[in-house]
C-alpha positions as CSV (number, residue, x, y, z in Angstrom):
1,M,0.0,0.0,0.0
2,S,1.3,3.5,-0.9
3,A,1.7,6.3,1.6
4,S,-1.3,8.1,0.1
5,E,-3.4,5.0,0.4
6,E,-2.3,4.6,4.0
7,D,-3.2,8.2,4.8
8,E,-6.5,7.7,3.1
9,S,-7.2,4.5,5.1
10,A,-6.2,6.2,8.5
11,E,-8.5,9.2,7.7
12,F,-11.3,6.7,7.0
13,G,-10.7,4.9,10.3
14,K,-10.9,8.2,12.2
15,K,-14.2,9.0,10.5
16,V,-15.5,5.6,11.5
17,L,-14.5,6.0,15.1
18,A,-16.0,9.5,15.2
19,A,-19.3,8.3,13.7
20,A,-19.6,4.9,15.5
21,P,-22.8,4.9,17.6
22,V,-21.1,2.8,20.3
23,L,-18.7,3.7,23.1
24,I,-15.1,2.9,22.4
25,V,-12.6,2.9,25.2
26,H,-8.9,2.0,25.2
27,L,-7.3,1.2,28.6
28,D,-3.6,0.3,29.1
29,R,-2.7,-2.7,31.3
30,S,-2.8,-0.4,34.4
31,G,-6.3,0.7,33.8
32,A,-5.4,4.2,32.6
33,I,-7.6,5.8,29.8
34,R,-5.7,6.1,26.5
35,Y,-8.7,6.8,24.2
36,V,-12.4,7.5,24.2
37,N,-14.4,8.1,21.0
38,P,-16.7,11.0,20.3
39,H,-19.8,9.0,21.0
40,F,-18.4,8.4,24.5
41,E,-18.0,12.2,24.9
42,R,-21.6,12.9,23.7
43,L,-23.1,10.2,25.9
44,T,-21.2,10.8,29.2
45,G,-20.3,14.5,28.9
46,H,-16.7,13.7,29.7
47,R,-14.2,15.4,27.3
48,A,-11.5,13.1,25.9
49,E,-8.7,15.5,26.8
50,A,-10.1,15.7,30.4
51,V,-10.1,11.9,31.1
52,R,-7.1,10.9,29.0
53,G,-4.5,9.3,31.4
54,A,-7.0,9.1,34.3
55,D,-7.6,5.9,36.2
56,W,-10.8,4.4,34.6
57,F,-12.0,2.7,37.8
58,A,-11.5,5.7,40.1
59,T,-12.9,8.2,37.6
60,L,-15.7,6.7,35.6
61,L,-17.1,4.0,37.9
62,P,-19.3,4.3,41.0
63,A,-17.2,4.2,44.2
64,R,-19.1,1.1,45.3
65,D,-18.1,-0.9,42.2
66,G,-14.5,0.3,41.5
67,A,-12.6,-2.3,43.5
68,Q,-14.7,-5.2,42.3
69,I,-14.5,-4.3,38.6
70,R,-10.8,-3.5,38.8
71,A,-10.3,-7.1,40.1
72,L,-12.3,-8.4,37.1
73,F,-10.1,-6.3,34.7
74,H,-6.9,-7.8,36.0
75,R,-8.4,-11.3,35.8
76,F,-9.3,-10.6,32.2
77,L,-5.7,-9.6,31.4
78,A,-4.5,-12.8,33.0
79,E,-7.0,-15.2,31.4
80,A,-6.9,-13.5,27.9
81,R,-10.5,-14.4,27.1
82,T,-13.1,-12.3,25.3
83,Q,-15.5,-10.9,27.9
84,S,-19.0,-9.4,27.9
85,V,-20.2,-7.7,31.0
86,V,-22.8,-5.0,32.2
87,N,-21.7,-2.4,34.7
88,P,-22.5,1.2,35.4
89,I,-20.4,4.3,34.6
90,V,-20.8,7.8,36.0
91,T,-21.5,10.7,33.6
92,R,-20.0,14.2,34.1
93,A,-23.4,15.3,35.5
94,G,-23.2,12.5,38.1
95,D,-25.8,10.2,36.6
96,E,-25.3,6.5,36.2
97,L,-25.6,4.7,32.9
98,E,-25.8,1.0,32.5
99,I,-23.3,-0.1,29.7
100,E,-23.0,-3.5,28.2
101,W,-19.3,-4.0,27.3
102,T,-17.6,-6.3,24.9
103,N,-13.9,-6.4,25.8
104,E,-11.0,-7.4,23.6
105,L,-7.4,-8.0,24.8
106,L,-4.6,-6.0,23.0
107,R,-1.1,-7.4,22.7
108,D,2.3,-5.7,22.0
109,A,4.9,-6.8,19.5
110,E,6.1,-9.5,21.8
111,D,2.6,-10.9,22.3
112,R,2.2,-9.7,25.8
113,P,-1.1,-8.2,27.1
114,S,-0.8,-4.4,26.6
115,G,-4.3,-3.2,27.3
116,V,-8.0,-3.6,26.6
117,L,-10.2,-2.3,23.9
118,S,-13.8,-2.1,25.0
119,F,-17.0,-1.5,23.0
120,G,-20.0,-0.4,24.9
121,R,-23.7,-0.1,24.3
122,D,-26.1,1.9,26.5
123,V,-28.6,-0.5,28.0
124,T,-29.8,1.7,30.8
125,E,-33.5,1.6,29.9
126,R,-33.4,-2.2,29.5
127,V,-31.8,-2.8,32.9
128,R,-34.2,-0.4,34.6
129,A,-37.1,-2.2,33.0
130,E,-35.8,-5.5,34.2
131,R,-35.4,-4.2,37.7
132,T,-38.9,-2.9,37.7
133,V,-40.3,-6.2,36.6
134,R,-38.3,-8.0,39.3
135,A,-39.5,-5.5,41.9
136,I,-43.1,-6.0,40.8
137,A,-42.7,-9.8,41.0
138,Q,-41.1,-9.5,44.4
139,R,-44.0,-7.4,45.6
140,Q,-46.4,-9.9,44.3
141,R,-44.4,-12.7,45.9
142,G,-44.5,-10.8,49.2
143,I,-48.2,-10.3,48.9
144,L,-48.7,-14.1,48.3
145,D,-46.4,-15.1,51.1
146,G,-47.8,-12.6,53.5
147,A,-51.5,-13.3,52.9
148,F,-51.2,-17.0,52.7
149,A,-48.7,-19.2,54.7
150,L,-49.5,-22.1,52.5
151,A,-50.9,-21.4,49.0
152,G,-50.3,-22.3,45.4
153,I,-51.5,-21.4,41.9
154,F,-52.0,-24.2,39.3
155,D,-52.8,-24.0,35.6
156,L,-55.9,-25.7,34.1
157,D,-53.8,-28.9,33.6
158,G,-52.7,-29.1,37.2
159,N,-49.2,-27.8,36.7
160,M,-47.7,-25.7,39.5
161,L,-47.4,-22.0,38.5
162,D,-46.4,-20.6,41.9
163,A,-46.3,-21.5,45.5
164,T,-45.7,-19.5,48.8
165,Q,-42.1,-19.6,50.1
166,T,-43.4,-21.0,53.4
167,R,-44.7,-24.1,51.6
168,L,-41.4,-24.5,49.7
169,D,-39.3,-24.1,52.8
170,M,-41.4,-26.8,54.6
171,A,-40.7,-29.3,51.9
172,G,-37.0,-28.3,51.5
173,L,-37.6,-27.3,47.8
174,R,-36.4,-24.4,45.6
175,R,-38.9,-22.5,43.4
176,E,-37.2,-24.0,40.3
177,D,-37.9,-27.5,41.6
178,V,-41.7,-27.1,41.4
179,I,-42.6,-24.4,38.9
180,G,-44.1,-26.0,35.7
181,R,-44.2,-29.5,37.2
182,P,-47.5,-31.4,37.5
183,F,-48.9,-31.5,41.0
184,T,-48.9,-35.3,40.9
185,E,-45.1,-35.3,40.6
186,L,-44.7,-33.4,43.9
187,A,-44.4,-35.8,46.9
188,W,-46.6,-33.7,49.2
189,L,-49.6,-36.0,49.4
190,A,-50.1,-39.8,49.4
191,D,-51.7,-41.3,46.3
192,A,-55.2,-41.2,47.7
193,E,-54.8,-37.6,48.9
194,Q,-53.4,-36.6,45.5
195,R,-56.5,-38.0,43.7
196,K,-58.7,-36.1,46.1
197,F,-56.8,-32.8,45.4
198,M,-57.1,-33.3,41.6
199,A,-60.8,-33.9,42.0
200,M,-60.9,-30.5,43.9
201,H,-58.9,-29.0,41.0
202,A,-61.4,-30.3,38.5
203,R,-64.3,-28.7,40.4
204,A,-62.5,-25.4,40.9
205,R,-61.7,-25.4,37.1
206,R,-65.4,-25.5,36.5
207,G,-66.0,-22.5,38.7
208,E,-66.7,-24.1,42.2
209,V,-65.2,-23.1,45.5
210,V,-64.3,-26.4,47.2
211,R,-63.2,-27.2,50.8
212,E,-61.5,-30.4,51.9
213,E,-59.1,-31.7,54.6
214,F,-55.7,-33.2,53.8
215,R,-52.8,-34.9,55.5
216,A,-49.6,-33.7,53.9
217,L,-45.9,-34.2,54.2
218,V,-44.3,-31.1,55.6
219,A,-40.8,-32.5,56.3
220,P,-39.0,-35.8,55.9
221,D,-41.1,-38.4,57.8
222,T,-43.3,-35.6,59.2
223,F,-47.0,-35.1,58.3
224,A,-49.5,-32.3,59.2
225,D,-53.2,-31.8,58.7
226,F,-54.5,-29.0,56.6
227,E,-57.9,-27.5,55.6
228,V,-57.6,-26.6,51.9
229,V,-59.9,-24.2,50.0
230,A,-59.6,-24.2,46.1
231,G,-61.3,-21.9,43.7
232,P,-61.0,-20.4,40.2
233,L,-58.8,-17.5,39.1
234,R,-60.4,-15.4,36.3
235,D,-58.8,-13.0,33.7
236,E,-60.2,-9.5,32.9
237,T,-62.9,-11.2,30.7
238,G,-64.1,-13.4,33.4
239,A,-62.7,-16.6,31.9
240,I,-61.1,-19.1,34.2
241,E,-57.4,-19.1,33.6
242,A,-56.0,-20.9,36.7
243,V,-56.8,-22.5,40.1
244,F,-55.8,-21.0,43.4
245,A,-55.6,-23.2,46.5
246,S,-54.8,-22.0,50.1
247,A,-54.3,-24.2,53.2
248,V,-54.8,-23.7,56.9
249,D,-52.8,-25.8,59.4
250,I,-55.3,-27.7,61.5
251,T,-52.9,-30.3,62.9
252,E,-53.5,-29.2,66.5
253,R,-57.2,-29.5,66.1
254,K,-57.0,-32.9,64.3
255,T,-54.6,-34.2,66.9
256,A,-57.0,-33.2,69.7
257,E,-59.9,-34.9,67.8
258,R,-57.9,-38.1,67.3
259,A,-56.8,-38.1,71.0
260,A,-60.4,-37.6,72.1
261,H,-61.5,-40.4,69.8
262,R,-58.8,-42.7,71.1
263,A,-59.7,-41.8,74.7
264,A,-63.4,-42.5,74.0
265,G,-62.5,-45.8,72.4
266,L,-60.2,-46.7,75.3
267,L,-62.8,-45.7,77.9
268,R,-65.3,-47.9,76.0
269,A,-62.9,-50.8,75.8
270,V,-62.2,-50.5,79.5
271,V,-65.8,-50.3,80.4
272,D,-66.7,-53.2,78.1
273,G,-63.7,-55.3,78.9
274,A,-63.0,-54.8,82.6
275,P,-65.0,-56.7,85.2
276,A,-66.4,-53.4,86.5
277,I,-69.6,-51.4,86.6
278,L,-69.7,-47.7,85.8
279,F,-72.9,-46.1,87.2
280,A,-74.4,-42.7,87.8
281,L,-77.4,-41.8,90.0
282,D,-79.5,-38.6,90.2
283,R,-80.3,-36.9,93.4
284,D,-83.2,-39.3,93.9
285,G,-81.0,-42.3,93.6
286,V,-82.3,-43.2,90.1
287,F,-79.9,-44.8,87.7
288,T,-78.9,-42.4,84.8
289,L,-76.0,-44.6,83.7
290,S,-75.3,-48.3,84.1
291,E,-72.6,-49.8,81.9
292,G,-69.8,-52.4,82.1
293,R,-69.1,-56.1,81.9
294,G,-69.4,-56.5,85.6
295,L,-73.2,-56.3,85.3
296,R,-73.1,-59.9,83.9
297,M,-72.1,-61.0,87.4
298,L,-75.5,-59.7,88.6
299,G,-77.4,-61.1,85.7
300,K,-78.1,-57.7,84.2
301,R,-77.5,-56.1,80.8
302,P,-75.8,-52.7,80.3
303,G,-78.3,-49.9,80.4
304,A,-81.1,-52.1,81.7
305,S,-81.2,-50.4,85.2
306,V,-81.4,-46.8,83.8
307,G,-84.6,-45.2,85.2
308,T,-84.7,-47.7,88.2
309,S,-84.1,-46.6,91.8
310,A,-80.8,-48.0,93.1
311,L,-82.2,-47.7,96.7
312,D,-85.0,-50.0,95.8
313,L,-82.9,-52.4,93.7
314,Y,-80.1,-52.8,96.3
315,R,-82.2,-52.3,99.5
316,D,-80.7,-55.6,100.9
317,V,-77.1,-54.4,100.7
318,P,-76.1,-53.2,104.2
319,G,-75.4,-49.5,104.4
320,A,-76.3,-48.8,100.7
321,A,-78.7,-45.9,101.6
322,D,-76.2,-44.3,104.0
323,T,-73.4,-44.5,101.5
324,F,-75.6,-42.8,98.9
325,R,-76.4,-39.9,101.3
326,R,-72.7,-39.4,102.2
327,A,-71.8,-39.2,98.5
328,L,-74.5,-36.6,97.9
329,A,-73.1,-34.6,100.8
330,G,-69.8,-34.4,98.9
331,E,-67.8,-37.3,100.4
332,Q,-65.5,-39.6,98.4
333,I,-66.1,-43.2,99.5
334,L,-64.2,-46.5,99.1
335,Q,-65.8,-49.6,100.5
336,V,-66.4,-53.3,99.8
337,A,-70.0,-54.4,99.2
338,R,-71.3,-57.9,98.8
339,V,-74.3,-58.5,96.5
340,G,-75.5,-62.0,96.6
341,A,-72.5,-64.3,95.9
342,C,-70.5,-61.4,94.4
343,E,-68.1,-59.0,96.1
344,F,-67.4,-55.5,94.7
345,E,-64.9,-52.8,95.6
346,V,-66.9,-49.6,95.2
347,V,-65.5,-46.1,94.6
348,L,-68.1,-43.3,94.5
349,G,-68.5,-39.6,95.0
350,P,-70.6,-36.6,94.0
351,S,-71.2,-35.5,90.4
352,F,-71.5,-31.8,89.6
353,A,-73.8,-29.8,87.4
354,P,-72.4,-27.0,85.2
355,D,-73.2,-24.5,87.9
356,G,-71.0,-26.4,90.4
357,Q,-73.9,-27.8,92.4
358,I,-74.0,-31.5,93.3
359,D,-76.6,-33.1,91.0
360,G,-76.1,-36.8,91.8
361,V,-73.6,-39.6,92.4
362,I,-71.1,-41.2,90.1
363,G,-69.1,-44.3,90.8
364,V,-67.4,-47.5,89.7
365,A,-67.6,-51.0,91.2
366,F,-64.9,-53.5,90.6
367,D,-65.6,-57.2,90.8
368,I,-63.2,-58.6,93.4
369,T,-65.0,-61.9,94.0
370,A,-62.1,-63.9,92.6
371,R,-59.5,-61.7,94.3
372,S,-61.2,-62.2,97.7
373,A,-61.2,-66.0,97.1
374,A,-57.5,-65.8,96.2
375,L,-56.7,-63.8,99.4
376,D,-58.4,-66.4,101.5
377,A,-56.5,-69.1,99.8
378,R,-53.3,-67.1,100.3
379,R,-53.9,-66.7,104.0
380,D,-54.3,-70.5,104.2
381,S,-51.1,-70.9,102.3
382,E,-49.3,-68.4,104.5
383,E,-50.4,-70.3,107.6
384,R,-49.0,-73.5,106.2
385,L,-45.8,-71.7,105.3
386,R,-45.6,-70.4,108.9
387,L,-45.8,-73.9,110.2
388,A,-43.1,-75.1,107.8
389,L,-40.8,-72.3,108.8
390,A,-41.3,-72.9,112.5
391,A,-40.3,-76.5,111.9
392,S,-37.1,-75.3,110.2
393,G,-36.1,-72.9,113.0
394,Q,-37.4,-69.8,111.3
395,C,-40.3,-67.5,112.2
396,M,-42.5,-65.1,110.3
397,W,-43.3,-61.4,110.6
398,E,-45.9,-59.4,108.8
399,L,-46.2,-55.7,108.2
400,D,-49.4,-54.0,107.0
401,L,-48.3,-50.6,105.8
402,R,-51.8,-49.3,106.2
403,G,-51.8,-50.0,109.9
404,P,-49.8,-48.5,112.7
405,S,-47.9,-51.6,113.9
406,P,-46.3,-54.8,112.5
407,R,-47.4,-58.2,113.6
408,Y,-44.9,-60.8,114.8
409,S,-45.6,-64.4,115.2
410,A,-45.3,-66.1,118.6
411,D,-42.2,-67.9,117.2
412,T,-40.5,-64.5,116.8
413,A,-41.3,-63.6,120.4
414,R,-39.9,-66.9,121.6
415,L,-36.8,-66.4,119.5
416,L,-36.0,-63.3,121.6
417,D,-37.3,-64.7,124.9
418,Y,-40.3,-62.3,124.8
419,D,-44.0,-62.8,125.3
420,P,-46.0,-62.3,122.1
421,G,-47.7,-59.2,123.6
422,D,-44.4,-57.6,124.3
423,L,-43.8,-57.0,120.5
424,A,-47.3,-55.7,119.7
425,D,-46.6,-52.0,119.9
426,R,-43.2,-51.7,118.2
427,A,-42.3,-49.2,115.5
428,P,-43.4,-49.9,111.9
429,E,-40.0,-51.3,110.8
430,P,-39.4,-54.9,111.9
431,L,-38.1,-54.8,115.5
432,A,-36.7,-51.3,115.0
433,A,-36.7,-50.3,118.6
434,L,-34.8,-53.5,119.6
435,V,-32.1,-53.3,116.9
436,H,-28.5,-52.5,118.0
437,P,-27.7,-48.8,117.6
438,D,-24.7,-49.7,115.3
439,D,-27.0,-51.7,113.0
440,R,-30.2,-49.7,113.1
441,E,-29.5,-47.2,110.3
442,R,-28.2,-49.9,108.0
443,S,-31.1,-52.3,108.5
444,A,-33.8,-49.6,108.3
445,G,-32.2,-48.2,105.1
446,A,-32.2,-51.6,103.5
447,F,-35.9,-52.1,104.3
448,H,-36.8,-48.6,103.0
449,A,-34.7,-49.1,99.8
450,Y,-36.7,-52.2,99.0
451,L,-40.1,-50.5,99.7
452,V,-39.3,-47.7,97.2
453,G,-38.0,-50.0,94.5
454,A,-34.3,-49.0,94.9
455,S,-33.2,-52.6,95.6
456,P,-34.6,-56.0,94.3
457,G,-35.3,-57.5,97.8
458,Y,-34.9,-57.0,101.5
459,A,-32.3,-59.0,103.5
460,A,-30.3,-57.8,106.4
461,E,-28.2,-59.2,109.3
462,Y,-28.4,-57.3,112.6
463,R,-28.3,-57.6,116.4
464,V,-31.5,-57.5,118.4
465,R,-31.7,-57.1,122.2
466,T,-33.3,-60.1,123.9
467,R,-35.4,-59.9,127.0
468,S,-32.4,-60.6,129.2
469,G,-30.5,-57.6,127.6
470,A,-28.1,-59.7,125.6
471,W,-27.6,-59.1,121.9
472,K,-28.6,-61.9,119.4
473,W,-27.7,-61.9,115.7
474,I,-30.7,-62.6,113.3
475,F,-31.1,-62.7,109.6
476,S,-34.2,-60.9,108.4
477,T,-35.8,-61.2,104.9
478,G,-39.0,-59.7,103.5
479,Q,-41.1,-59.6,100.4
480,I,-44.0,-57.4,99.3
481,V,-47.1,-59.6,98.9
482,E,-49.8,-57.0,98.3
483,R,-50.0,-53.7,96.4
484,D,-52.8,-51.2,95.7
485,P,-53.9,-50.5,92.1
486,S,-51.2,-47.8,91.7
487,G,-48.5,-50.3,92.7
488,R,-47.9,-48.8,96.2
489,P,-46.8,-51.6,98.7
490,L,-49.5,-52.5,101.2
491,R,-48.3,-55.6,103.0
492,V,-44.9,-57.2,103.6
493,L,-44.2,-60.8,104.8
494,G,-40.8,-61.9,106.1
495,T,-38.8,-64.3,108.1
496,H,-36.4,-64.1,111.0
497,Q,-33.6,-66.7,111.5
498,D,-31.4,-67.1,114.4
499,I,-27.8,-66.8,113.1
500,D,-26.1,-65.9,116.4
501,A,-23.9,-69.0,116.6
502,R,-22.8,-68.6,113.0
503,K,-22.0,-64.9,113.4
504,H,-20.0,-65.5,116.5
505,A,-18.0,-68.2,114.6
506,E,-17.4,-65.7,111.7
507,L,-16.2,-63.0,114.1
508,Q,-13.8,-65.5,115.8
509,T,-12.5,-66.5,112.4
510,A,-12.1,-62.9,111.3
511,A,-10.1,-62.2,114.6
512,A,-8.0,-65.2,113.9
513,L,-7.2,-64.0,110.4
514,R,-6.3,-60.6,111.6
515,E,-3.9,-62.2,114.2
516,K,-2.4,-64.4,111.4
517,E,-1.9,-61.4,109.2
518,T,-0.1,-59.5,112.0
519,L,2.1,-62.6,112.6
520,L,2.9,-62.9,108.9
521,R,3.7,-59.2,108.6
522,E,6.1,-59.6,111.6
523,V,7.7,-62.6,110.0
524,H,8.4,-60.7,106.8
525,H,9.8,-57.8,108.8
526,R,12.1,-60.1,110.7
527,V,13.3,-61.9,107.6
528,K,14.0,-58.6,106.0
529,N,16.0,-57.4,109.0
530,N,18.0,-60.6,109.1
531,L,18.8,-60.4,105.5
532,Q,19.8,-56.8,106.0
533,I,22.3,-57.9,108.7
534,I,23.7,-60.6,106.4
535,F,23.9,-58.0,103.7
536,S,25.9,-55.7,105.9
537,L,28.3,-58.5,107.0
538,L,29.0,-59.4,103.4
539,H,29.7,-55.7,102.6
540,F,32.2,-55.6,105.6
541,Q,33.8,-58.9,104.5
542,A,34.2,-57.6,101.0
543,K,36.1,-54.6,102.2
544,K,38.4,-56.7,104.3
545,A,39.1,-59.3,101.6
546,S,42.5,-59.0,100.0
547,A,41.7,-61.3,97.1
548,P,39.6,-59.6,94.3
549,A,37.8,-62.9,93.7
550,V,36.6,-63.0,97.3
551,A,35.4,-59.4,97.1
552,A,33.6,-60.1,93.8
553,A,31.9,-63.2,95.2
554,C,30.7,-61.3,98.3
555,A,29.3,-58.6,95.9
556,D,27.5,-61.2,93.9
557,I,26.0,-62.8,97.0
558,R,25.0,-59.3,98.3
559,R,23.1,-58.6,95.0
560,R,21.3,-61.9,95.2
561,L,20.3,-61.2,98.8
562,L,19.1,-57.8,97.6
563,A,16.5,-59.4,95.4
564,M,15.3,-61.5,98.3
565,N,15.3,-58.6,100.8
566,L,13.3,-56.4,98.4
567,V,10.5,-59.0,98.2
568,H,10.1,-59.2,101.9
569,D,10.2,-55.4,102.2
570,K,7.5,-55.1,99.6
571,L,5.4,-57.7,101.4
572,Y,5.8,-56.1,104.7
573,R,4.8,-52.7,103.4
574,S,2.0,-54.0,101.2
575,S,-1.7,-54.2,102.1
576,S,-1.5,-57.8,100.8
577,L,0.8,-60.2,102.5
578,A,0.5,-62.7,99.7
579,S,1.6,-60.7,96.6
580,V,3.6,-57.8,95.4
581,D,3.4,-55.4,92.4
582,F,6.1,-56.9,90.3
583,G,6.5,-53.8,88.1
584,D,7.2,-51.7,91.3
585,Y,9.5,-54.5,92.5
586,V,11.5,-54.4,89.2
587,R,11.8,-50.6,89.4
588,S,13.3,-50.8,93.0
589,L,15.5,-53.8,92.2
590,V,17.0,-52.3,89.0
591,G,17.6,-49.0,90.8
592,A,19.4,-50.7,93.7
593,L,21.6,-52.6,91.2
594,A,22.4,-49.5,89.2
595,S,23.6,-47.8,92.5
596,S,25.8,-50.8,93.4
597,F,27.5,-50.6,90.0
598,E,27.8,-46.8,90.4
599,S,25.4,-46.3,87.4
600,R,27.9,-47.5,84.7
601,G,25.9,-47.1,81.5
602,A,22.4,-45.8,80.9
603,L,19.6,-48.2,81.7
604,R,15.9,-47.6,80.6
605,L,12.8,-49.3,82.1
606,D,9.7,-50.3,80.0
607,L,7.1,-51.3,82.6
608,P,3.4,-51.8,82.3
609,A,1.1,-49.0,83.5
610,A,-1.2,-51.3,85.4
611,P,-0.1,-53.1,88.5
612,L,1.1,-56.7,87.9
613,E,0.5,-58.6,91.1
614,L,2.6,-61.7,91.6
615,P,2.7,-64.0,94.7
616,S,6.0,-64.0,96.6
617,E,6.9,-67.5,95.5
618,V,6.9,-66.3,91.8
619,A,8.2,-62.7,92.3
620,L,11.3,-63.9,94.3
621,P,12.8,-66.3,91.6
622,A,11.8,-63.9,88.8
623,G,13.6,-61.1,90.7
624,M,16.7,-63.2,91.2
625,I,16.8,-64.0,87.5
626,L,16.6,-60.3,86.7
627,C,19.4,-59.6,89.2
628,E,21.7,-62.1,87.5
629,L,20.9,-60.7,84.0
630,V,21.3,-57.0,84.9
631,A,24.5,-57.7,86.9
632,N,26.0,-59.5,83.8
633,V,25.2,-56.3,81.7
634,Y,27.0,-54.0,84.1
635,K,30.0,-56.4,84.6
636,Y,30.6,-57.6,81.0
637,A,28.7,-55.6,78.4
638,W,30.9,-52.4,78.3
639,P,34.6,-53.1,79.0
640,G,35.4,-49.8,77.5
641,A,33.1,-46.8,77.3
642,P,29.6,-47.1,79.0
643,G,26.7,-48.0,76.8
644,S,22.9,-48.3,77.2
645,A,20.5,-51.1,78.1
646,R,16.8,-51.7,78.6
647,V,14.8,-53.8,81.0
648,G,11.3,-54.6,79.8
649,L,8.3,-56.2,81.5
650,S,5.1,-57.1,79.7
651,L,2.2,-59.5,79.2
652,E,2.5,-61.3,75.8
653,A,0.1,-63.9,74.6
654,G,-1.0,-64.8,78.1
655,E,2.6,-65.0,79.4
656,I,4.8,-62.7,81.5
657,A,7.9,-61.6,79.5
658,L,11.0,-60.3,81.2
659,V,13.6,-58.8,78.7
660,V,17.1,-57.5,79.4
661,E,19.0,-56.2,76.4
662,D,22.2,-54.1,75.8
663,D,24.3,-52.6,73.0
664,G,27.6,-54.1,74.4
665,V,30.2,-56.4,73.1
666,G,28.0,-59.6,73.3
667,L,28.8,-62.9,74.8
668,P,32.3,-64.4,74.7
669,A,33.0,-66.8,71.8
670,G,32.0,-70.3,72.6
671,L,29.9,-69.5,75.7
672,D,26.6,-71.4,75.8
673,P,24.4,-70.2,78.7
674,H,22.3,-73.3,78.5
675,S,25.3,-75.5,79.4
676,A,27.7,-73.1,81.2
677,D,28.8,-74.3,84.6
678,S,29.2,-71.0,86.3
679,F,27.0,-70.5,89.4
680,G,25.2,-67.5,87.9
681,W,24.0,-69.4,84.7
682,Q,23.2,-72.5,86.7
683,L,21.1,-70.3,89.0
684,V,19.2,-68.7,86.1
685,R,18.5,-72.1,84.5
686,T,17.2,-73.5,87.8
687,L,15.0,-70.6,88.6
688,V,13.5,-70.5,85.0
689,A,12.7,-74.2,85.3
690,Q,11.1,-73.5,88.7
691,L,8.8,-70.9,87.1
692,G,7.9,-73.4,84.3
693,G,9.3,-70.8,81.8
694,R,11.6,-70.5,78.8
695,F,15.0,-68.7,78.5
696,E,16.2,-67.3,75.2
697,L,19.6,-65.5,74.6
698,V,20.6,-63.7,71.4
699,S,24.1,-62.2,71.0
700,G,25.4,-60.0,68.2
701,G,25.6,-56.2,68.1
702,G,24.8,-56.5,71.8
703,T,23.0,-59.2,73.9
704,R,19.3,-59.8,74.4
705,A,18.0,-62.1,77.1
706,R,14.3,-63.0,77.3
707,V,12.6,-65.0,80.0
708,T,8.9,-66.0,79.6
709,F,6.8,-67.8,82.2
710,P,3.1,-68.4,82.7
711,P,1.3,-66.2,85.3
712,P,0.3,-68.0,88.5
713,A,-3.2,-69.6,88.5
714,P,-5.8,-67.7,90.7
715,P,-6.4,-69.3,94.1
716,V,-9.3,-71.8,94.3
717,S,-11.8,-71.1,97.0
718,P,-12.9,-74.1,99.2
719,S,-16.3,-74.0,97.6
720,E,-14.8,-74.6,94.2
């Protein structure tokens, strides 16, 4: 192209830019304005020379948007993708215009982003119109949600056009989940309920206003009851264009109705099924109600006595007329009445008119004929039991919790050298006034705990003062044999047994055991002291010995005595004279050995956190084995610089494992501990065999000795 042609083309481009009906803006990579076209000047009022070089985001954008749009600009530079956005700019007059921008990335000669060329179109009117439409829709939404908590609009085919937000929130749905979908696809109603709603929709589509009750799903696994009203929605010509349905939550009302229905059914079932009579009388004593299966016992049908005078019908029942008058006077009465061969427990009292005045009597009579017969039979059985207990050296007591005093059998009185009358006026708890002061609170607490259901039974041993003033041990047991309809205890039967001889024998045995324990503790103490004397003598002898071998032998013997002395010391100080905590024993033994060797080398302990109790006959040989192994480490493992070692104690696969390992020079070549004739190795082998265990020794890069033996079997009680 010639120079003239290039000038002509450039001039043409300027004319195009000047005449283009779009906004053209050139920004460099920092966001500074390099060029705006004339249309930009006309539309915004900003002169090109006034804004050239200015920061676009700080000058042309609202302050609220500057930072956000600047971030989008830099992201556009980085991603290098064509972008179309809508954002406002501020005119010279301070107005805001909504501009739809198409942005193109500019590059320099080295293909690096150099800026952005943006083409803008004024869409202010369109954006404002869209905002107005959204605002109107939002206001309509607010009216719908505010006026109706649960409502929906359906087209004539049953598709959902709209629904209140409350209804959507209850179902956990978004608006886009339901709009345009058939109602039958929304899992709000069971199939039968859906069919009923679509029938309502069909009637509303024909112009009817319909009312129905529904049970709907309001949350996962949660249903509620609603009263739904559906009717037509008409356009400006009066034609039906949609169906509107609103719902009112009636769950509380329906729940109350169901509860009342269940209660009525339950009452009817009780009246019809229980051997009882439910009756009501007016002020003249005439039956106004007579229901219940118990009427069959009297040869009557439910309702047959209504209109009949109860005072005439039951004139032969003693006290019937007096009971009726007392109930009319406002008294609540519980009594037993016999009618012919039947026996009833009757509860009755006044009935009240709406104005609060007594207008009659209402009551219920329970057939207790069979229960009374059973009580008679039980009394006979209890008498036979009393005779059997007396023959076995036991005696009975009985406590009626409705009365002031317990009853004791003559056998109980004889047990304590009393006359039967002497025990007649004692406190409500069995023999409470005669119980030893040291035993009274414990025995009374055990009895009370049983009565209130805090313990499964009542049994207590305590001392009771006899007529002579001496104390006698008895064993008392009791059981509730009668309760009222609410489950409250009414009557308790129990036994007393003379255990005085047995308790005295137990006390003598306990005293003998305490004496034995004291003796054993003293024995352990004396053995420990004697061993300590021998220990001191050997120490003195080692100092006097001129031969190193004699001194070393004395030291070895002292260390072995140390293991034995520690066992007796632990037993003496322990609460148990039969066993020691072997982990604690190992800690003490290793510490004493380290001190005797002046702590040559570092020795670490790995002991179980929980106590490991071993009897002395196991702990002593195990401790002596440990003494030999640890002494060998200190004597032979580190001939040069001190090293490190570890002593471990654990339970492995049901066995006790004792490990001693070091990082020393290892065993001398040719030494076999299983056949070596030195006293130390012979002692280890003998003691391992005594424990019924195994001994393993590995040498190389140090030495690892491991002794395992089974834990002692638990002691077997004489009963086993």
